[in-house]
N, C-alpha and C positions, 0 to 999 in steps of 0.2 A: 732584652731584645730578642726577637724571633730571627733565627738564622736563616737566611734565604739560600736557595739551592744556587750552585755556581752557575748553572745554565741560565739564570736570570741576568747574570752580568755579562753575557756573551755579547760581543762587538761584532756584527754581521760581517764588516769589511775584513776584519782580521780573520775571521773564520773563512771567508772566501779566498783570502790570500794563501791560508794553510791548504785549502782544497787544490789550489793551483800546484802548490809545491808537491802535495801528495800525488796528484795526478802525473806529474812530470817524473816523479820517482817511480811510479809504476809503469811508465811508458817504456817500451823496448827501444825507442829512439827518439829523435826530436819531434816535437809537436807544434803545429802552427796555432796562431790565434783562432782562427775559424773553428778548427777541430777541438781545441780546448773549450771553446764557447759551446759546443755542441755536447761534449762530454759532461760538462759541468752545469749545463742548463742556465748559463748566465749570458747576459748581453754581451755582444762582441766588443762593444766600447769599455765595458766594465773589465773585461779579461785584459784587453790592451793596457789599460791604467794599471792594473794590478801587476802586470808583468814588467811595465816600465818602472815601477816603484821597486819591485824586487831586483830588476837588473841593476838599478842605481846602488842598491845596497850589497850586490854580489851574490845574491841566492839564486838567480838564474843568469843565463847568458844566451844571446842570440847568435845563431849561425849567420854570417854576413852574406853568404851565397844563397842560402834557402830562405832566411828570415825566419826560420823556425826556432823553438826554444828548447833548452834543456837546463838541468840543474847546474848552479854555478858552484865555484870552490868554497863559498862561504858555508854552504851546507855540510861540506866535509869537515870544516872547522868545528861547527856545531856538534856533530857526531863525534869527532875525537874528543871535544871537551866533556861531553857527557861521559865517555869511558873514563876519562882522567879523573872526573869528580865523583863518579858513582862508588860509593862504599860496597853496594851489592856486587858490581862487576869486580871490584878489587878483590873481595874475599872469594868469589865464585871462580874467577879465572884459574888459579893454580889447581884447584880441585877438579875442574872441568878438564883442563889439559891433562892432569894426571890419569883420570879416567879414560880419556881418549888413547893416551899411551899404553895403558894396561889392556885394554880390550881390542885396540886396533881398528876402531869404527869411529865414525864422525859422531861427535857429542856436542849438543847445544844447550843452551839454559834459555827456557821460555819464560815469558812473563805475559799477563794479562792486562790488556790497556783498552778500556772503553769497547769491549766486545771483539777485540782483535788480538791475535797472538803475535808477539814480536820477539826478536832473538838478539839480545845485546851481546851474546857470545855464542860463537859457533866454532868448534876445532875440527878441521877436516882429517880424516883417516889418511895414513901414510901409504895405505895399500894401493896397488895399481888399479883395482875395481873398487869404487867407493861411492858413497852417496854425497852429492854436493853439499856444502855447508849452507846453513840457513840465513847467513848475513844478507842484509837488504832485502829480507823476505818477510812476508807477513800472511797470515791466514784469518779468516772470519773464525772467531773461536768456535761457533757451533758446528763448524764444517770439518773440523780436524780433531783427532783424538785427544792430543795434549789440551787443546782449547776446551773440549768437554770436561776433561778431567780437572782443569783449573776453575771453570765455571761451577762445577759441582761443589767446590770448596768455599764459594761465596756464602755469606748470611742468608738464612731463609728468606728474610724480608726483602733483600735484594734479588734472590733467585726466583721468587714468586713472580715478581714483575717481569724479569727477564723472560720467563718461560710462559708467560700470559698468552703468547700468540697461538699456542698449540700447533706449532708446525710439526713436521716429521722430525726435525732436529730436536725441537723442544721435548717431544715425546721420547726421543732416544735418551736424552739426558735424565728425564724423569724416571725412566724405566731402569737406568743403571746408577741412579743417584746413590742408593745405599752401598754398593759395592765400590763405587768410585771414592766415596768418603771413607769407608771402613779400610780399604787397602791402600788408597793413595797412590794406585798405579794402574796404567793402561797399556794393553798391547794392541797394536793396530797393524794387521797383516795386509798392507797394500791398500788401505782405506783412502789415505791422503795422497800418496804417490804410488803408482803402479809399481810392482816389483821391489817395493821398500817396506821392510818391517820397522815400525817405530815402538820402541818401549820408553815409556815415561814415568817418572816418579816425582811426587811432589816433594817440595822442600819446606820446612817449617821455619817460622821466624819468632820473634818476640811475641808473647802473649797469644801464641797459637796462631799467628797470621800465617798466610801462605804467599810469600813473595814470588814464588815461580815454581817450575819444575825442571828437572833434568830429563833431557830428551836423547835417546840414543837411536841412531839410524843405521840400519844393516841392509845390505843387499839381500833380497829374499833368498836367493839360491844358497847362501851360506849362514843364514839366520839360525843360531841355536840359542834361543832366548834364555834357557835355563843357565847357559855358561855365563851370561853377564849379570844375573840378579845379584850375587853376592857383591861384585863390584859396584854396581848401581846402588845398593843398599848402602854400602860404606860411604860411598860419595854423598848421597843424600844426607846420611846421619852427620858427617863431618861438617858438611855446609850448614845444616840445620843448627848445629851446635855453635858454629862460628857466627851465626845470625841471631843467637840468643834463645833458641827453642829450648825450654826445660826438659822436654821429654826427648830431646834428639838421641841420647845414648841408647834409648830402646828401640830406635828404629831399625837398626841393623839386625838385632836379634829377633825382632818380630816380623820382618818382612816376608820370610819364607813361609811362615806359618799362616800370615794373611793370604798370600798368594795361593796356597794349597787349599785353604778352606773356602775361598772365594771362587776357585776354579779359574782364576784369572778373569780380567775384564777385557773382552776383544770387541773390536768395532763391528 
């Protein structure tokens, strides 16, 4: 039997319902039916029916005064269930928290999902001046440093298709591909957020998979990247070992050599 691509099984109405939820998640406030219709390029009646269904299930709720919509409490329940059920989160959480305590900076765990970087874990720095956590935040993978780092780890067959557009972002990944793969690290001085230095290191899993990357966020005025490399290296090695990476023990000892030889990968 020929295995069909999962995209061939997509149900359009379900996909549109997910579009509604994701648009509400990205909105800074409540959104009305007409505005949602414009943003999603869907007929107003379709959007209304989707919202009505989602409201009945508790995934959205309507403001009785404005008649606009926002996410409902059922979405929070789903998010909490993901955290409770995820083995990756369970194993990564204590390591990410320990790293954040050691270096005193905001630390997140980034994963790549369908061309988007998402953050199931983000621990905020306890310092008065700090970078905000990444929770409830996502970035297009090609437009942020950690996204390009994770994209570069994909198999060649997948990567070739993803970079076929030859955009400026595609070209940036192609030009850095060797370094991103050999070092597994990227330093981004203000490329994603102004005045924020981001240092990311890939984490390996079973059979040399890359489940994600540890990302450290530092205000640019106090960023001393060299001071965190050892801590970041040890955290990445420990998490990799926990996730079944056979070569994890060599990560910590090889990181500094890799970084020096590559001259670091900057945005």
